[in-house]
C-alpha positions in Angstrom: 3.5 -39.3 -77.5 -0.3 -39.9 -76.9 -2.7 -39.4 -79.8 -4.5 -35.9 -80.5 -7.2 -36.7 -77.9 -7.7 -33.1 -77.3 -8.8 -32.3 -80.8 -12.2 -30.6 -81.1 -14.2 -33.8 -81.2 -12.2 -36.2 -79.0 -13.8 -38.6 -77.1 -12.4 -41.2 -74.8 -9.4 -42.8 -76.7 -9.4 -46.4 -77.8 -6.5 -48.5 -76.9 -3.4 -48.4 -79.2 -2.2 -51.1 -81.2 1.1 -53.0 -80.8 2.5 -50.9 -83.2 1.6 -47.8 -81.7 3.0 -48.9 -78.3 6.4 -50.4 -79.5 6.7 -46.8 -81.8 5.9 -45.0 -78.4 8.6 -46.9 -76.8 11.3 -46.4 -79.3 10.5 -42.6 -79.2 10.9 -42.6 -75.5 14.5 -44.1 -76.2 15.2 -41.4 -78.8 15.3 -43.8 -81.9 13.1 -41.6 -84.1 13.6 -43.3 -87.5 13.1 -46.8 -86.1 9.7 -45.7 -84.4 8.3 -43.9 -87.7 9.3 -46.8 -89.8 7.4 -49.1 -87.5 4.4 -47.0 -87.4 4.0 -45.6 -90.8 2.7 -49.0 -92.5 0.0 -49.1 -90.0 -0.7 -45.5 -90.2 -0.9 -45.3 -93.9 -2.4 -48.8 -94.6 -5.6 -49.7 -96.4 -8.7 -48.5 -95.0 -6.6 -46.0 -92.6 -9.0 -43.1 -91.3 -7.6 -39.8 -89.6 -9.5 -40.5 -86.4 -7.3 -43.9 -86.0 -4.8 -43.7 -83.3 -2.0 -45.0 -85.7 -2.6 -42.3 -88.3 -2.7 -39.6 -85.5 0.3 -40.7 -83.6 2.1 -40.9 -86.9 1.0 -37.5 -88.0 2.5 -36.0 -84.9 5.8 -38.0 -85.4 6.0 -36.8 -88.7 7.8 -33.5 -88.2 10.2 -34.7 -85.6 12.6 -35.6 -88.2 12.1 -32.3 -90.3 9.3 -33.3 -92.4 7.7 -29.6 -92.1 5.2 -29.9 -94.8 1.9 -30.3 -93.7 0.3 -33.9 -93.2 -2.4 -35.1 -95.5 -5.5 -33.1 -95.2 -8.4 -34.6 -93.3 -11.2 -34.7 -95.2 -12.7 -32.8 -97.8 -10.0 -30.2 -99.4 -12.6 -27.6 -99.4 -16.1 -27.1 -97.6 -18.6 -24.8 -98.4 -18.9 -22.0 -95.8 -21.5 -20.3 -94.2 -22.5 -17.1 -96.5 -22.4 -14.8 -93.4 -19.0 -16.3 -92.6 -17.8 -16.1 -96.0 -18.7 -12.3 -96.3 -16.9 -11.5 -93.0 -13.7 -13.6 -94.3 -13.7 -11.6 -97.8 -13.9 -8.4 -95.7 -11.8 -9.0 -92.8 -8.4 -7.3 -92.4 -5.5 -8.8 -90.3 -4.3 -7.2 -87.5 -0.9 -8.3 -85.8 -1.5 -11.0 -83.5 1.1 -10.4 -80.9 0.2 -6.8 -80.4 -3.3 -7.7 -80.0 -2.7 -10.4 -77.7 -0.2 -8.1 -75.5 -2.9 -5.5 -75.0 -5.2 -7.8 -73.6 -2.5 -9.8 -71.5 -1.2 -6.5 -70.0 -4.7 -6.4 -67.9 -4.8 -10.1 -67.2 -3.1 -12.5 -64.9 -3.6 -15.6 -67.1 -3.2 -16.3 -70.9 -4.0 -19.7 -72.6 -2.5 -20.5 -76.0 -3.4 -23.8 -77.8 -1.6 -25.7 -80.4 -2.2 -28.4 -83.1 0.3 -31.3 -82.0 1.1 -32.0 -85.2 2.3 -28.2 -86.2 6.1 -27.1 -85.1 5.3 -23.8 -86.5 2.6 -23.3 -83.6 5.8 -23.6 -81.3 7.5 -20.9 -82.5 4.6 -18.6 -81.9 4.4 -19.9 -78.5 8.1 -18.7 -78.0 7.0 -15.3 -79.4 3.9 -15.0 -77.3 6.2 -16.0 -74.2 8.6 -13.4 -75.6 6.2 -10.7 -75.3 4.4 -11.6 -72.2 7.7 -11.7 -70.3 8.1 -8.0 -70.9 4.5 -7.5 -69.3 5.7 -9.7 -66.0 4.8 -12.9 -66.9 7.0 -15.3 -65.0 5.4 -19.0 -64.9 5.2 -21.1 -68.1 2.9 -24.0 -67.6 2.7 -26.8 -70.2 0.3 -29.8 -70.6 3.4 -31.4 -72.2 5.5 -31.3 -68.8 5.8 -34.3 -66.8 4.0 -33.7 -63.6 7.0 -35.2 -61.4 8.5 -32.8 -59.1 11.9 -34.0 -59.3 11.9 -33.6 -63.3 10.4 -30.3 -62.9 13.0 -29.1 -60.4 15.7 -30.3 -62.8 14.1 -28.6 -65.5 14.1 -25.3 -63.8 17.7 -25.7 -62.6 19.0 -26.9 -66.1 16.8 -24.9 -68.2 16.7 -27.2 -71.1 14.6 -30.3 -71.5 15.6 -34.1 -71.6 14.0 -36.8 -73.1 12.1 -37.6 -69.8 10.8 -34.1 -69.4 7.2 -34.6 -71.0 5.3 -35.7 -74.1 5.9 -33.7 -77.4 8.9 -31.4 -75.8 10.9 -34.3 -74.7 10.9 -35.5 -78.5 10.5 -32.5 -80.8 13.1 -30.1 -81.4 11.0 -27.1 -82.0 9.0 -27.5 -78.8 12.3 -28.2 -76.8 13.9 -25.1 -78.0 10.6 -23.2 -77.4 10.9 -24.4 -73.6 15.0 -23.9 -73.6 14.6 -20.4 -74.9 11.6 -19.4 -72.7 13.5 -20.6 -69.6 16.3 -18.7 -70.7 14.1 -15.5 -70.5 13.5 -16.1 -67.0 10.3 -18.0 -66.9 9.6 -20.8 -64.3 8.3 -24.1 -65.4 5.1 -25.5 -63.6 3.5 -28.8 -64.5 -0.5 -29.5 -64.2 -1.2 -32.4 -66.2 -3.4 -35.1 -64.3 -1.3 -37.3 -62.0 -1.8 -41.0 -62.1 -3.4 -40.8 -58.5 -5.9 -38.3 -59.8 -6.7 -40.6 -62.7 -7.6 -43.3 -60.4 -9.9 -41.4 -58.1 -11.5 -38.8 -60.5 -14.1 -39.5 -63.3 -12.9 -41.4 -66.3 -12.2 -40.0 -70.0 -12.1 -35.9 -70.6 -14.0 -35.0 -67.7 -11.7 -36.5 -65.1 -8.6 -35.1 -66.9 -10.1 -31.9 -67.3 -11.1 -31.5 -63.7 -7.8 -32.4 -62.6 -5.7 -30.2 -64.8 -8.1 -27.2 -63.6 -7.6 -28.1 -60.1 -3.7 -28.2 -60.3 -3.7 -24.6 -62.4 -5.8 -23.3 -59.3 -3.4 -24.7 -57.2 -0.5 -23.2 -59.0 -2.3 -19.7 -58.8 -2.9 -19.8 -55.3 0.8 -21.0 -54.3 2.2 -17.6 -56.7 -0.4 -14.8 -55.7 0.3 -11.8 -57.9 2.3 -13.6 -60.6 1.3 -14.0 -64.2 1.3 -17.1 -65.9 1.2 -18.4 -69.8 -0.3 -22.0 -70.1 0.7 -23.9 -73.4 -2.1 -26.4 -74.3 -3.3 -28.5 -77.3 -6.5 -28.1 -79.1 -9.6 -27.8 -77.1 -8.1 -27.2 -73.5 -8.0 -23.4 -74.2 -11.9 -23.0 -74.6 -13.0 -21.1 -71.7 -17.0 -22.1 -72.6 -18.5 -25.2 -73.3 -18.2 -26.4 -76.9 -19.6 -29.3 -79.1 -23.3 -30.1 -80.0 -26.0 -28.8 -77.7 -26.6 -32.7 -76.6 -23.2 -33.4 -75.7 -21.2 -30.2 -75.0 -17.8 -30.6 -73.2 -16.5 -28.3 -70.8 -12.8 -28.4 -71.1 -10.0 -27.2 -68.7 -10.1 -23.5 -69.2 -13.7 -23.4 -68.9 -13.2 -25.2 -65.7 -10.3 -23.2 -64.4 -12.2 -20.0 -65.0 -15.2 -21.1 -63.1 -13.0 -22.4 -60.4 -11.1 -19.4 -59.6 -12.7 -16.5 -60.8 -9.6 -15.5 -63.0 -10.8 -14.5 -66.6 -7.8 -16.0 -69.0 -7.2 -14.4 -72.3 -7.8 -17.5 -74.6 -5.9 -17.9 -77.9 -6.6 -20.4 -80.7 -4.1 -21.0 -83.4 -5.2 -24.6 -84.5 -8.5 -23.7 -86.4 -7.8 -21.2 -89.3 -4.8 -23.0 -90.4 -3.0 -24.2 -93.4 -2.9 -27.6 -92.1 -5.7 -27.6 -89.7 -7.9 -30.6 -88.9 -10.8 -28.7 -89.5 -11.9 -28.4 -93.0 -13.7 -25.2 -92.5 -10.5 -23.9 -91.1 -8.5 -24.8 -94.0 -11.1 -23.3 -96.1 -11.1 -20.0 -94.2 -7.4 -19.9 -94.2 -7.1 -20.0 -97.8 -9.5 -17.2 -98.4 -7.3 -15.1 -96.4 -3.9 -16.4 -96.8 -2.8 -13.9 -99.2 -3.5 -10.8 -96.6 -1.1 -12.6 -94.1 2.3 -11.0 -93.7 2.7 -11.9 -90.3 0.7 -14.0 -87.4 -2.7 -12.2 -87.6 -5.9 -12.0 -86.0 -8.6 -11.3 -88.5 -11.1 -8.4 -87.8 -14.1 -7.5 -89.4 -16.0 -4.0 -88.6 -13.5 -3.8 -85.5 -14.4 -7.2 -83.9 -12.1 -10.3 -83.8 -13.6 -13.0 -86.6 -14.2 -16.4 -84.9 -14.9 -19.7 -87.0 -15.3 -23.4 -86.4 -15.8 -25.3 -83.2 -14.1 -22.8 -81.1 -16.2 -19.7 -81.9 -17.3 -17.7 -79.0 -15.2 -20.0 -76.8 -11.7 -18.1 -77.1 -10.6 -14.6 -77.3 -8.9 -14.6 -80.5 -7.9 -16.8 -83.2 -4.6 -16.9 -85.2 -3.6 -17.2 -88.6 -0.1 -17.8 -89.6 1.2 -17.1 -93.1 1.8 -19.8 -95.6 4.9 -22.1 -95.0 7.7 -21.0 -97.1 10.6 -23.6 -97.8 14.2 -22.8 -98.8 16.3 -25.9 -99.5 13.8 -28.0 -98.1 13.6 -26.4 -94.8 10.8 -23.8 -93.5 12.1 -20.1 -93.6 10.1 -19.4 -90.0 13.2 -21.2 -88.5 15.4 -18.4 -88.7 12.9 -16.5 -86.3 14.2 -18.8 -83.7 17.6 -17.6 -84.2 18.6 -20.2 -86.5 20.8 -20.4 -89.5 21.4 -23.0 -92.2 24.4 -25.4 -91.8 25.3 -27.9 -93.8 25.5 -31.3 -93.1 29.0 -32.4 -92.0 30.3 -34.5 -95.4 31.6 -37.5 -93.3 28.0 -38.1 -91.9 26.1 -38.4 -95.5 25.2 -41.9 -96.0 26.9 -43.7 -99.0 23.6 -46.0 -99.3 20.1 -45.5 -98.4 19.0 -42.9 -95.7 20.0 -41.5 -92.3 18.9 -39.5 -89.8 21.4 -36.7 -89.1 21.0 -35.2 -85.5 22.6 -31.8 -84.0 22.6 -31.3 -80.3 23.9 -28.3 -78.2 27.5 -29.3 -77.1 27.1 -28.3 -73.6 23.9 -30.8 -73.1 24.0 -34.3 -72.1 23.3 -37.4 -74.0 19.5 -37.5 -73.3 18.9 -34.0 -74.2 16.6 -33.5 -77.0 18.2 -32.7 -80.3 18.3 -28.9 -81.7 17.3 -30.3 -85.0 17.5 -33.4 -87.3 17.0 -34.1 -90.9 16.5 -37.1 -92.8 18.9 -37.4 -95.9 19.0 -40.2 -98.4 22.0 -41.1 -100.5 22.3 -39.6 -104.0 20.1 -36.7 -103.3 20.8 -33.1 -102.0 20.9 -33.1 -98.2 18.8 -30.4 -96.6 20.7 -27.9 -94.3 20.7 -28.3 -90.7 19.1 -25.1 -89.0 21.3 -24.4 -86.1 21.9 -21.5 -83.7 25.4 -20.1 -83.1 26.7 -22.3 -80.6 29.1 -25.3 -80.4 27.5 -28.3 -81.7 28.1 -32.2 -81.7 26.3 -34.6 -84.1 24.8 -38.1 -84.1 23.3 -40.6 -86.8 20.6 -42.8 -86.9 20.3 -45.3 -89.7 17.0 -47.3 -90.2 17.8 -50.7 -88.4 20.8 -49.6 -85.9 19.1 -46.6 -83.8 21.1 -44.2 -82.3 
């Protein structure tokens, strides 16, 4: 799992420490608990800053084991918003985001939706967008997280569920994996567009090389599937269709390059800015101002126009704000929107001392499939329920030292 190198202010990432490398290797083997235990001391040690790779990777790993509470906030808890922006936020009215997106997507060929990599809630919305777009004739699902290996993609299309090697994030995170699983069962075909190793060797270094390679790969996919419509699921700034950043250092990300390259005007959607756990302090403050108005995932409108704030203002078509996360028995209630219901952890799996990761897998899927859910349980404390679909399951456990 790479660090959040696609956040708004991302530069070329420094080299990760041995702890980060070893934790990533453990995660590749499905050893979630050992990976987190190895990384956490460095991620939360004295002097750690939010931009440190260890902190970013830990922040992205936390949700993998059912820790769905927002991560520690970046920077100040609140910031002073520009006066004009504050007035617009206070007057803003929510409009159903799925309805607004569907209305625009009906006349488009390409929709690009971003996520914050530390927020599994964003992946539920990714599934909900995929469901609405499927009714409008969208057939291709492209994801930055897909491993750009033809053999793995052919197997994903054939089997219609991810394995650990399918790609970053979805090969590790139960919610992302289920988003993809359910989308493929709706009839989407998966396509990969991440920069390949060969492209990395030949192209410019850092962000420009990756963005150009991704845009070229997506342009090739569009050309190879004339008339088909595509949903592209990305992280952070890749969804911006205009250069962003300070005047002296603007960055042209993937969506902007793809638009120039193909002439296809995408519907671009940001759900990472106005959020309860946004990495942008302005976005967190804005979310607090409007959160009581939110009954469902919404765009905010003032005087009939979509309201935009933060680094992506003017570079995307929509910004989506989600309602506050509500917990029941320690699990977020939005999980029910993915067709899941609470199920007690089998009593024979509970630890008699210490803590243990309880994993649930769909019974028909193989050993290297991604868990459908997993929770961390401590002896002597009530166990949170597993949130599972109505399918046969098998279970596994991980202890801190033994792994799977």
